C-alpha positions as CSV (number, residue, x, y, z in Angstrom):
1,M,0.0,0.0,0.0
2,R,1.2,3.5,-0.8
3,D,0.5,6.5,1.4
4,A,0.8,10.0,0.1
5,A,0.9,12.8,2.6
6,A,-2.0,15.3,2.6
7,K,-1.2,18.1,0.2
8,K,-2.6,21.5,-0.6
9,M,-4.1,21.7,-4.0
10,S,-5.0,25.4,-3.8
11,V,-4.4,28.6,-1.9
12,N,-7.3,27.7,0.4
13,E,-6.0,27.1,3.9
14,R,-7.9,23.8,4.1
15,P,-6.5,21.2,1.7
16,F,-9.1,19.6,-0.6
17,V,-7.3,16.3,-1.1
18,G,-5.9,14.4,1.9
19,T,-4.3,11.0,2.3
20,V,-4.2,8.8,-0.8
21,H,-4.0,5.0,-0.6
22,S,-3.2,2.8,-3.6
23,E,-3.1,-1.0,-3.7
24,T,-3.8,-4.1,-5.8
25,D,-6.4,-6.4,-4.4
26,A,-4.7,-9.8,-4.0
27,R,-8.0,-11.6,-4.4
28,T,-9.0,-10.1,-7.7
29,G,-6.0,-8.3,-9.2
30,V,-8.0,-5.1,-9.3
31,R,-6.2,-1.8,-8.8
32,H,-7.8,0.3,-6.0
33,V,-7.1,4.0,-5.2
34,R,-8.8,5.8,-2.3
35,C,-8.5,9.3,-1.2
36,E,-9.9,11.5,1.5
37,F,-11.3,14.9,0.5
38,D,-12.8,17.9,2.2
39,S,-15.5,19.7,0.4
40,A,-14.8,22.8,2.6
41,G,-11.5,23.1,0.8
42,Y,-13.0,22.9,-2.7
43,Q,-12.6,25.7,-5.3
44,A,-13.5,25.5,-9.0
45,T,-9.9,26.3,-9.9
46,L,-8.9,22.9,-8.5
47,Y,-10.1,21.3,-11.7
48,A,-7.4,23.1,-13.7
49,E,-4.8,22.6,-11.0
50,L,-5.4,18.8,-11.0
51,G,-5.8,18.6,-14.8
52,I,-9.4,17.3,-14.6
53,A,-11.9,18.5,-17.2
54,M,-15.2,19.8,-15.8
55,P,-18.2,18.6,-17.9
56,E,-20.9,21.1,-18.6
57,A,-23.4,19.1,-16.5
58,I,-21.1,19.3,-13.5
59,A,-20.4,23.0,-14.1
60,R,-24.2,23.6,-13.7
61,S,-24.3,21.6,-10.4
62,V,-23.9,22.8,-6.8
63,P,-20.3,23.0,-5.4
64,K,-20.8,19.9,-3.3
65,R,-21.5,17.8,-6.4
66,Q,-18.6,19.5,-8.2
67,A,-16.3,18.5,-5.3
68,E,-17.5,14.9,-5.3
69,F,-17.0,14.6,-9.0
70,L,-13.5,16.1,-8.8
71,A,-12.4,13.7,-6.1
72,G,-13.8,10.8,-8.0
73,R,-12.0,11.7,-11.3
74,Y,-8.8,12.5,-9.3
75,V,-8.6,8.9,-7.9
76,A,-9.6,7.6,-11.4
77,R,-6.6,9.5,-12.9
78,L,-4.3,8.1,-10.3
79,A,-5.7,4.6,-10.8
80,L,-5.1,4.8,-14.6
81,Q,-1.6,6.0,-14.1
82,D,-0.9,3.1,-11.8
83,L,-2.4,0.7,-14.4
84,A,-0.3,2.0,-17.3
85,P,1.7,5.3,-16.6
86,A,2.7,6.1,-20.1
87,R,-0.5,5.1,-21.9
88,Y,-3.0,6.8,-19.6
89,R,-1.0,9.8,-18.3
90,D,-3.3,12.5,-19.7
91,V,-6.5,10.5,-20.3
92,Q,-9.8,12.0,-19.1
93,V,-12.6,9.8,-17.8
94,G,-15.7,11.2,-19.3
95,I,-19.3,11.0,-18.2
96,G,-22.1,9.1,-19.9
97,E,-25.8,9.7,-20.3
98,Q,-26.6,7.9,-17.0
99,R,-23.7,9.7,-15.2
100,N,-21.6,6.6,-15.7
101,P,-17.8,7.0,-16.1
102,L,-16.6,6.5,-19.7
103,W,-13.3,4.6,-19.6
104,P,-10.6,4.6,-22.2
105,D,-10.3,1.6,-24.6
106,G,-8.8,-1.4,-22.9
107,V,-9.9,-0.4,-19.4
108,V,-12.8,-1.6,-17.1
109,G,-13.4,0.6,-14.0
110,S,-15.7,2.1,-11.5
111,I,-15.9,5.1,-9.1
112,S,-17.7,5.7,-5.9
113,H,-17.7,8.3,-3.1
114,M,-19.0,8.6,0.4
115,D,-19.0,11.7,2.6
116,R,-15.2,12.5,2.6
117,V,-13.9,9.5,0.7
118,A,-13.6,8.8,-3.0
119,V,-12.6,5.3,-4.3
120,C,-11.8,4.0,-7.8
121,A,-11.2,0.4,-9.1
122,V,-9.7,-0.4,-12.5
123,N,-8.3,-3.3,-14.4
124,H,-7.2,-4.2,-17.9
125,R,-10.2,-5.3,-20.0
126,V,-8.3,-8.2,-21.3
127,D,-8.3,-9.6,-17.8
128,M,-11.8,-8.6,-16.7
129,D,-15.2,-8.0,-18.4
130,Y,-17.1,-6.2,-15.7
131,L,-16.1,-4.2,-12.6
132,G,-18.2,-2.2,-10.1
133,I,-17.2,-0.6,-6.8
134,D,-19.4,1.0,-4.2
135,V,-18.7,2.5,-0.8
136,E,-21.5,3.4,1.6
137,A,-21.8,4.8,5.1
138,L,-23.8,2.6,7.4
139,I,-27.4,3.4,6.9
140,P,-29.1,4.9,10.0
141,A,-31.6,2.7,11.8
142,R,-34.5,5.1,11.0
143,V,-33.7,5.0,7.2
144,C,-33.2,1.2,7.3
145,R,-36.8,0.9,8.4
146,E,-38.0,3.2,5.6
147,I,-36.1,1.5,2.8
148,A,-35.7,-2.1,3.9
149,T,-38.4,-3.6,1.7
150,I,-37.2,-1.6,-1.3
151,V,-33.6,-2.8,-1.0
152,A,-34.1,-6.4,0.0
153,T,-36.6,-9.1,0.7
154,R,-37.1,-10.5,4.2
155,Q,-35.3,-13.7,3.2
156,E,-32.3,-11.7,2.1
157,R,-32.1,-9.7,5.3
158,E,-32.5,-12.9,7.4
159,L,-29.8,-14.6,5.4
160,L,-27.3,-12.0,6.7
161,S,-28.8,-11.5,10.2
162,N,-28.7,-15.2,10.8
163,Q,-24.9,-15.0,10.6
164,G,-24.8,-12.3,13.3
165,L,-24.9,-9.1,11.2
166,S,-26.9,-6.2,12.7
167,E,-29.9,-4.8,10.8
168,R,-27.9,-1.7,9.7
169,V,-24.8,-3.7,8.5
170,A,-27.0,-6.3,6.8
171,L,-29.0,-3.8,4.8
172,T,-26.1,-1.6,4.0
173,L,-24.2,-4.6,2.7
174,I,-27.0,-5.7,0.5
175,F,-27.5,-2.1,-0.7
176,S,-23.8,-1.7,-1.5
177,A,-23.4,-5.1,-3.1
178,K,-26.4,-4.4,-5.5
179,E,-25.0,-1.0,-6.3
180,S,-21.7,-2.5,-7.2
181,L,-23.5,-5.1,-9.3
182,F,-25.4,-2.4,-11.2
183,K,-22.2,-0.5,-11.9
184,A,-20.5,-3.7,-13.1
185,L,-23.2,-4.8,-15.5
186,Y,-24.6,-1.5,-16.8
187,P,-21.9,-0.9,-19.4
188,S,-22.8,-4.2,-21.0
189,V,-26.6,-4.3,-20.6
190,R,-27.4,-0.5,-20.9
191,D,-30.5,-1.2,-18.8
192,Y,-31.2,0.9,-15.7
193,F,-32.3,-1.9,-13.4
194,G,-33.3,-1.8,-9.8
195,F,-32.7,-3.6,-6.6
196,E,-35.4,-6.2,-7.4
197,V,-33.4,-7.6,-10.3
198,A,-30.8,-9.3,-8.0
199,E,-31.1,-11.4,-4.8
200,A,-28.5,-12.1,-2.1
201,V,-28.4,-15.9,-1.9
202,E,-25.2,-16.8,-0.1
203,L,-23.1,-15.0,2.5
204,R,-19.5,-16.3,3.1
205,L,-18.6,-14.2,6.1
206,E,-15.1,-15.5,6.6
207,E,-14.3,-14.9,2.9
208,Q,-16.1,-11.6,2.9
209,T,-18.1,-12.5,-0.1
210,L,-21.8,-12.2,-0.9
211,V,-23.3,-14.0,-3.9
212,L,-26.0,-12.1,-5.8
213,R,-28.4,-13.9,-8.2
214,L,-30.1,-12.2,-11.1
215,T,-33.7,-13.0,-11.8
216,E,-34.2,-15.5,-14.5
217,H,-36.0,-13.0,-16.8
218,F,-33.4,-10.3,-16.6
219,A,-30.5,-12.8,-17.1
220,A,-32.2,-14.3,-20.1
221,K,-33.1,-10.9,-21.6
222,H,-29.4,-9.9,-21.6
223,G,-27.8,-13.3,-22.1
224,L,-26.1,-13.2,-18.7
225,T,-25.2,-15.8,-16.2
226,R,-27.2,-15.5,-13.0
227,D,-24.7,-15.6,-10.1
228,Y,-22.1,-12.9,-9.3
229,V,-19.7,-12.9,-6.4
230,C,-19.3,-9.6,-4.5
231,Q,-16.2,-9.0,-2.5
232,F,-16.8,-6.7,0.5
233,T,-14.9,-5.0,3.3
234,L,-16.6,-4.1,6.6
235,G,-15.3,-0.9,8.1
236,E,-16.3,0.6,11.5
237,K,-18.8,3.0,9.9
238,W,-18.8,2.0,6.2
239,I,-18.9,-0.9,3.8
240,Q,-17.2,-1.2,0.5
241,S,-18.3,-3.7,-2.2
242,V,-16.6,-4.8,-5.4
243,T,-18.3,-7.0,-8.0
244,C,-15.9,-8.1,-10.9
245,G,-15.1,-10.9,-13.2
246,K,-15.2,-12.3,-16.7
247,F,-18.3,-13.4,-18.6
248,P,-18.2,-17.1,-19.5
249,E,-17.3,-18.0,-23.1
250,P,-20.4,-18.6,-25.2
251,V,-21.3,-22.3,-25.8
252,C,-21.2,-23.1,-29.5
């Protein structure tokens, strides 16, 4: 793991970008970059200072959204430079119609942010067909009660609670895992699907994996396999999920 000291990116007394961590996940080979950022230290001039293009849609948004986008594209730039320094030195990660990142040819990747943290995961497309990352703060108990039936079925929540996870951790994990699955599959299916399309069917707590199963209809519609393994990390107040892999070769 590489640690970079907090550094000032503008004349503002409060630095926008703080500590940066970069590592390759030994389980998946995916390159991860994470940085802390402080929206209070954000200024629009930071885009030019960091060499990040500001899309028109972001320029019209509020400063908080501009700060989040900048932090996400900053870690994306670092991740691409780690992946292939010469090839991706000045590459910009664009923004799609559904606000999805547009990666350069030969790369599969994903970006997420939470409060004061932005994360990015990338890999070479030759090694991986799909990749999604999501980081979430633990959902407050009150909000859990409001969204529980939207995010997961009772069977899904019981699957996790039966292994000792609290209601908040269980629901946040399911939420995050399904978000990472969406980010992983959307570039291939171009279908804006919801939580009901996937079901958590197996929790391997010691391995920190959660298996998600697509509905038969959705999988058949897009020619997908049904089961996907999500790797997760449980922090004290947050959960990070990564869904990645290769699609099976078509049967002739």
